[in-house]
N, C-alpha and C positions, 0 to 999 in steps of 0.2 A: 504493499499499499503506500502510495507516495505521500508521507505527510513529511513535515517539519514545525520545528520549535520556535514558537512565539510566545512574548510576553503576556501574560494576564493583562497587564496593563494597556498593551494594545489592543488585546481584544477588547475589553472594555470599553476603551476609547472607542472604536470603531462601532461597537453596539449600540453605545448610549446615543452616540452620531444620528446612526439609524434609526432607531425609536424616534426619537426627537425631529427629526427630520419627516415621521410620517404622523405626527402628532401626539405622541406621548409627554407628556407632563415630564419634570425630572427624576420625581420620586415614582412616577409608575415606571419609568425607564432603569430607576435602580435597582426596583424589588424585580421586575421581568428580566436584568440580565443577571441577577445574583441567583435566579431560578437556573437559567439556563447554566450559568457556570457550576454551578451547586449538581446537577447532573452530569456535566461532564468531566467535572474532578472526582464524583464518587462513583465512577466508572460503568454511568448509565448513558452511554455514547449516544441511544436511537435516542434520549430526551434534550440533547445536548447541541451544539451549535449546526449539527447537520440539519435540524429542523427549525431551525432559526426564522425562515420565512413566515413560518405558522403564528409567531408571534409579532411581526409587522402586518401581516395580513389582520392582525384585530384593531389596529390604527389606522384612523383617528376612531373611540369607539363611539356607540350611538347616542352613550345618555348615563347619566349618573344614577348609581343605585339607590335604592331607598329602604328602610327598615317598614315593611307593612305588616307586619304584626311582632310584638312582644308583648307575651303573655305568661308570665310565668318562669318557667325553663325552657318556653319555647321561643326560638327567634325566627321569623321568615321575612328573608329578603328577595325583592324586584330588583334585579340585577341590570336592567334597561339598557342589554348590550353592554354594560360596562366590564373591565378589565378585571379578569378570573382571579390574577395573580393578588391585586389589590383587594379586592372585596372579599374574597376569604379570609383574608389576615384581620381586615376590622371588623367582619364579626365575629372574627374569633375574640381581639381585643374586649367587642362589647359583651361576650359571653362569659370571658373571664373577669367582668366588675361583679357578676352576680357569682358565681361560682361557689364562691368560700359558704353562701348562704344554702343555696339549692342542693350542689354538691354535684350536680349533673345538667348539661341544657345540650339540645337539641336544634340544629341549625337548618333549615331549608332554604336553599339559593337557587333562584331560577334567572334563566336569561342573561348569562356571564359568557363572556370568550374564555378559550381554555385557561387552567391556571399548571400545565404542563404535568407535574408529578405530584400526586395527593401525598406521597411521604413529605415533602417539601411542605405543604401545609400543616400535616400532622406533626411535624417537627417543631413549628413555630410554635403549636399549642404546647407541647411535652417542655422544651425549654422554657416556658412561664410556668409550669407545674401541673399541667393536666395531663389525663390520658386521652388520646385524642384517635377517633376512629374516622377516614375520609372516606366517601363514596363519591367518585364522580363522573357521570356520563358526558360518552364520547360525542354527542351530539349528532352521530351518520353512522348507519352501517358499513361496517369494515372487517364481517366476522362471519362466518361462515355457521350456522347449528350443527353440532354433531349430527355426522351421517346427511348433512347437505353439502349441495352443489354449487350454493350462490350466496352473498353474503345476507344475513337479515336483522344482525344487530351489532350493538359496538363493542369495542373491547374492554370496555367500562373499570379502569382500574380500581385498587384498593391501598388506602396508606394506613397505617397502624404506627404510632410513637406511645414508647413507655418514658415516663421523668423517671430522675434519678438514677439512671442506668447511664454508665461510663466505659466505653462510648455510646451514644443514646440508642436505644432499642428500635428501629424504625425500619419497617417492613413496607415496601411498594413496589407493586408488581399487579400488570394487566393481566384479564382475564383470556389472553391469546399466546399461543405458543412462543410466538416472539412479537414484540412491538414492530410497529407498521415502520419505526425510523428506521430500524437495524437491515431491512429492505433496502432502504435509501444508501446504507454506509455500503451494503454488498453491490450496490449500484457505481458507486465511486471506486470502490475496489476492484470493479468488475470481476466479481467472484460467485460463483455458484451458490444456491441458498440448499439447505434441506430438504428435501420432499416434505418433511414434514410440517413445514413453517405454512404453508398455504393452499390455494387453488387459481388455474387460471381462468381466462372466462369463460371456458366449456366445463368447469367444475373438478378439472383434472389436477392432483398435483403436479405442483411444476418445482425444479431448480432454477430454473430462470428468472431471476428478480424483476427483469422487464415486462415477465409476461403475467407476473404474482398480481391476481385481482381481488382477492382476500384473504385474509388469513385463517388458520384454523383455531378453536378453543386448546387450551394448554388441561391434559388429563383427560381426553375425551369427553365424555358425558358429564363428568363432574365440573369440569372447569367450563363448558357449557351452560350448566344450571347454575355456576356461581355468577356466570354475566348477566343472564337471565333475570337473577334475582337483583341485582346490583342494578340493570337497566329499571327496574320498576322503583327500587329505592330511590334512585338517584335521578331521575328523570319523570317518572308517573306522577310518585309521590308529592314530590315538590310542583308538579304542575307545567311539568315539560313534554313537547310533543317526542314521541320516542318510537322506535323501529321505521318502518318507512315514512314517516312524516317528520323524522327525527333533521336536525341541520346544525351545522357547524359551530355556527352563531349564534345559538341558542340553547347553550349547556345547564347541564342541572347539577347541584352537589347535595349531599347529605354531611353534616358534619355532626358528631357525637363526642361531646366531651365529658369527662369523670373527674371529679377530686379523686385523688388517691386514699382519702379517708373515708368516701362515703360508705364502707362498711366496718368501720370499725378499727382500722388501722390508723396509728400515726403516720407521719411522714418517713419518720425516722425506719417506725418497723416495716414499713410496705417494702423502702428501698433496700431494707438491708436482706428482708424475704426472694425478692426478685433478682438484686444481685448476686446472693449466693447460690441460687438456681443457675444464673446465668456461667458464673465460676465453675460451676460444674460441669458445664456442656466443655467450658474450656480445656478441662483435666479429660477428657474422653479421647484415648488415642486413635487419630487418624488414619485411615484407610491408606489414604496416600501422603507419606512426611512432608509433600512440598505442598501441600492443601489441609491446613490444619484446619479442625472442626471450627465451624463460628455462629453466631447468631445475626440475624439481619441488621443491618447499619454497621456492623464491627469494621469489617472490612473497607467499605465506603469510606469513614471517617478516616482510616489509616493512610488511604490513598489522597482522600482529601487534603488531612494536613500534609503530607509530604508534597503536594501540589502546590499549596498556598507558599511553603517554606523556599520550595524551587523558585515561585514567582512566574514558573511557565508552563507551557503544558504544549502536546503535540497536535495537531489539527490536519487534516489532508489539506492540500495544497489550494485543491478546488476551492474550499471550505473559506480559506483564509481571503482567496480574491472573490469570492461572492461576500463575503462580509465588507471587503475594502469598496463593492460596488454598492451595497445596500445605503453605505455611510455615505458616499456620493450621491447616492439618488439615481443612479443607473442601474 
């Protein structure tokens, strides 16, 4: 793969210029860039700068979000086409104000643009002390149902983060075999893909990333069933059109936050119990000595810290040129 090293500062400068040129406000541009950098550095290249054009397509956004309901521990937000990265975070800020009293808060968000990785949103809450479960509706059909030959639902990712863990426990995955972004990366590298990733326009498995029309669910029927459930929870439940009526510009999300003391723990006792459990996993002998046993978020955090320390990342040359073109508006 034809890659080169580039400074994180240069990438940031290019991305912020591109976002603001498209109409993003400075604080919006900062948040969006941080999310894409986070994905890139933590090893989620499918949601890194190879998909940055998706971020640009969300601007200028159609309007500003509004809280349509705030009753007890339930918050409903009408996104009005606003930036999902920002709306989700500000919704969490609102929920955290009451979490100490109610111990839990459920947030339904409709009609927002993509917020890239639900794990990043869950991490935002966990850093502030809340357990977070984040469902995101993908907004359009990208995935075939188990046993099917054409797309009928979205890849509907899930994020879960647990506070008090170090590195922070952050689970983040789509319900497909591989995220569509990896198909784009395979195209850049001019590499074949496994036939299990998805199907072509005729519904047959393909190894050609240029022919892939829809991805397959992970785990056969189980991944498909989870995708269905997540689409209902983060789409239909919050009154966003789903299935064939779904649109990329009108996505939905369901966020559930818990105070770790909700069932009687103190913060300290909860942290000690969870940390002790995760330490037990670290002590399990690995079947491959080069790949130690880890929990979600552990290895990604190590990569993230190393990359920030070096101040550099490796990107495909064509991606760097694309970012430069975006910054110039060409």
